[in-house]
C-alpha positions as CSV (number, residue, x, y, z in Angstrom):
1,M,40.7,-0.4,59.5
2,E,38.4,-2.7,61.4
3,C,37.0,-4.1,58.2
4,V,40.5,-5.0,56.9
5,E,41.3,-6.7,60.2
6,W,38.1,-8.8,59.9
7,E,38.9,-9.7,56.3
8,E,42.4,-10.8,57.2
9,R,41.1,-12.9,60.1
10,A,38.5,-14.6,57.8
11,R,41.2,-15.3,55.2
12,A,43.5,-16.7,57.8
13,G,40.6,-18.8,59.2
14,E,41.1,-17.5,62.7
15,P,38.1,-17.2,65.0
16,A,37.6,-13.6,66.2
17,T,38.2,-14.3,69.9
18,P,37.5,-11.4,72.3
19,A,40.9,-11.7,73.9
20,R,42.7,-11.4,70.5
21,S,40.4,-8.5,69.5
22,R,41.2,-6.7,72.8
23,R,44.9,-7.2,72.4
24,S,44.8,-6.2,68.8
25,R,42.9,-3.0,69.7
26,A,45.4,-2.2,72.4
27,V,48.3,-2.6,70.0
28,L,46.5,-0.5,67.5
29,L,46.0,2.2,70.1
30,V,49.7,2.2,71.0
31,V,50.7,2.4,67.4
32,M,48.3,5.2,66.6
33,G,49.4,7.1,69.7
34,F,53.1,6.7,68.7
35,V,52.4,7.8,65.1
36,G,50.5,10.8,66.5
37,V,53.4,11.8,68.8
38,V,55.9,11.5,65.9
39,A,53.6,13.5,63.6
40,L,53.3,16.2,66.3
41,A,57.1,16.2,66.7
42,V,57.6,16.6,63.0
43,V,55.1,19.4,62.7
44,T,56.7,21.2,65.8
45,A,60.2,20.8,64.3
46,L,58.9,22.4,61.1
């Protein structure tokens, strides 16, 4: 996942700034957590 992010950044020509990386990681964590909760809910429902 990190590799893809670096590739996209390189393609877009954006510098990999620490602030952006930190925000991106935070968003990724929230999304992954949300997906985990949804998956858990689905498994529990089954």
